[in-house]
C-alpha positions as CSV (number, residue, x, y, z in Angstrom):
1,M,0.0,0.0,0.0
2,F,2.8,2.4,0.9
3,R,4.5,1.7,-2.4
4,F,1.3,2.5,-4.3
5,L,0.8,5.7,-2.4
6,S,4.4,6.8,-3.0
7,L,4.1,6.2,-6.7
8,M,0.8,8.1,-6.8
9,I,2.3,11.1,-5.0
10,L,5.4,11.0,-7.2
11,G,3.1,11.0,-10.3
12,L,1.1,13.9,-9.0
13,L,4.2,15.9,-8.3
14,L,5.6,15.2,-11.7
15,H,2.3,16.1,-13.3
16,F,1.6,19.3,-11.4
17,G,4.9,20.3,-10.1
18,G,7.2,19.5,-13.0
19,Q,8.1,22.0,-15.7
20,N,6.6,21.9,-19.1
21,P,9.4,21.3,-21.7
22,D,7.8,24.1,-23.8
23,D,8.4,26.5,-20.9
24,E,12.1,25.8,-20.6
25,Q,14.3,28.7,-21.5
26,P,16.2,27.8,-24.7
27,A,20.0,28.1,-24.7
28,N,21.4,31.4,-25.9
29,P,20.6,31.4,-29.6
30,E,23.5,33.7,-30.5
31,L,25.9,31.3,-28.7
32,Q,24.4,28.4,-30.6
33,R,24.7,30.3,-33.9
34,E,28.4,31.1,-33.2
35,E,29.1,27.4,-32.3
36,I,27.7,26.3,-35.7
37,V,29.6,29.0,-37.6
38,N,32.7,27.7,-35.9
39,L,31.9,24.1,-36.9
40,E,31.4,25.2,-40.5
41,T,34.8,27.0,-40.4
42,E,36.5,23.9,-38.8
43,A,34.9,21.7,-41.5
44,A,36.6,23.8,-44.2
45,R,39.9,23.6,-42.4
46,A,39.6,19.8,-42.1
47,I,38.8,19.5,-45.8
48,Q,41.9,21.7,-46.7
49,T,44.2,19.4,-44.6
50,N,42.5,16.2,-45.7
51,A,41.7,15.4,-42.1
52,G,38.8,13.1,-41.3
53,T,39.0,13.4,-37.5
54,F,36.7,16.5,-37.4
55,F,34.0,14.6,-39.4
56,R,34.2,11.5,-37.2
57,R,33.4,13.7,-34.2
58,V,30.8,16.1,-35.7
59,Y,29.0,14.0,-38.3
60,A,26.2,11.7,-37.1
61,D,26.6,8.0,-37.7
62,D,23.6,8.1,-39.9
63,F,24.7,11.1,-41.9
64,A,23.4,11.3,-45.4
65,G,24.6,13.8,-48.0
66,T,25.2,14.6,-51.6
67,L,28.5,15.8,-53.0
68,S,28.9,18.5,-55.6
69,H,28.6,16.2,-58.6
70,G,25.6,14.3,-57.3
71,Q,27.3,11.5,-55.5
72,V,25.3,10.2,-52.5
73,V,27.5,9.7,-49.4
74,N,27.2,8.4,-45.9
75,K,29.6,9.3,-43.0
76,V,32.2,6.7,-43.9
77,S,32.3,7.5,-47.7
78,F,32.4,11.3,-47.0
79,I,35.4,10.8,-44.7
80,N,37.1,8.6,-47.3
81,A,36.5,11.3,-49.9
82,V,38.1,13.9,-47.6
83,Q,41.0,11.8,-46.7
84,N,41.8,10.2,-50.0
85,G,44.4,12.8,-50.8
86,E,43.6,13.1,-54.5
87,V,42.9,16.8,-54.0
88,K,45.7,19.0,-52.7
89,Y,44.2,22.3,-51.5
90,D,46.2,25.6,-51.4
91,A,43.1,27.2,-49.8
92,F,39.7,26.1,-48.7
93,I,37.5,28.7,-47.1
94,A,34.0,28.8,-45.6
95,S,32.3,32.2,-45.9
96,D,28.9,33.8,-46.0
97,V,27.8,31.4,-43.2
98,N,24.1,31.7,-42.3
99,V,22.4,29.7,-39.5
100,R,18.7,29.3,-38.8
101,L,17.8,27.7,-35.5
102,F,14.7,25.6,-34.8
103,R,14.7,24.3,-31.2
104,D,17.1,21.4,-31.3
105,A,17.8,21.6,-35.0
106,A,19.6,24.1,-37.2
107,V,20.2,24.7,-40.9
108,A,23.5,26.2,-41.9
109,T,24.3,27.5,-45.4
110,C,27.6,28.8,-46.6
111,L,29.9,29.4,-49.5
112,W,32.9,27.1,-49.9
113,S,35.8,28.5,-52.0
114,A,38.6,26.1,-52.9
115,R,41.8,26.4,-54.8
116,G,44.2,23.5,-55.4
117,V,45.3,20.7,-57.6
118,Y,43.3,17.7,-58.7
119,R,44.9,15.0,-60.9
120,E,47.7,17.4,-61.8
121,Q,45.2,20.1,-62.9
122,R,44.9,23.4,-61.1
123,F,41.4,24.5,-60.2
124,N,39.4,27.2,-58.5
125,S,35.9,26.4,-57.5
126,Q,33.0,27.6,-55.3
127,M,30.2,25.6,-53.9
128,R,27.0,26.4,-52.0
129,V,26.7,24.1,-49.0
130,L,23.7,23.3,-46.8
131,H,24.1,21.3,-43.5
132,V,21.3,20.2,-41.2
133,Y,22.4,19.9,-37.6
134,I,20.7,18.3,-34.6
135,N,21.6,19.3,-31.0
136,T,22.4,16.1,-29.1
137,P,23.6,15.6,-25.5
138,H,27.1,15.4,-27.1
139,G,26.7,18.7,-29.0
140,W,25.7,19.6,-32.5
141,R,25.8,16.8,-35.1
142,V,25.5,17.1,-38.8
143,V,22.8,14.7,-40.0
144,S,22.5,15.8,-43.7
145,G,24.4,17.8,-46.2
146,Q,24.1,19.1,-49.8
147,I,27.0,20.6,-51.8
148,T,26.2,22.4,-55.1
149,L,29.1,23.4,-57.4
150,L,28.6,26.9,-58.8
151,P,29.2,27.4,-62.5
152,P,32.5,29.1,-63.4
153,G,30.7,32.3,-64.5
154,G,29.0,32.7,-61.1
155,Q,32.1,32.2,-59.0
156,Q,34.0,35.0,-57.2
157,P,37.8,35.1,-57.2
158,L,39.4,33.4,-54.2
């Protein structure tokens, strides 16, 4: 009987005395925006140095994305593409980063500008990038991404 009464009181306290999740104060949105902008900048640096460590930490295990030429990738294949070393970058910059927050989700768009060598050919390219983030107990994780290569006439000099 005591156990039943204890559970009933606990239930009532949780029901009437607990906070409504909708009433919780969200984390500082400017701080969250800044964190995601930093992640976008770090991603560009990781690509420039062909380092997969950043993506292992920040990309979700079930990441799904599309590369600039339409190739569908998951976390492992994206990291392999970054690390394969076929592309040697002189510069890789993320700019024009915009972040929209939606509770525990965010959408980041930015401009990637790259200059380097691929298969002994020099290149300059720019891509529009979209990343979808989910805020987890372990921080922001990228769950989806889309990279769109801009045509040469629409590119700005690096």
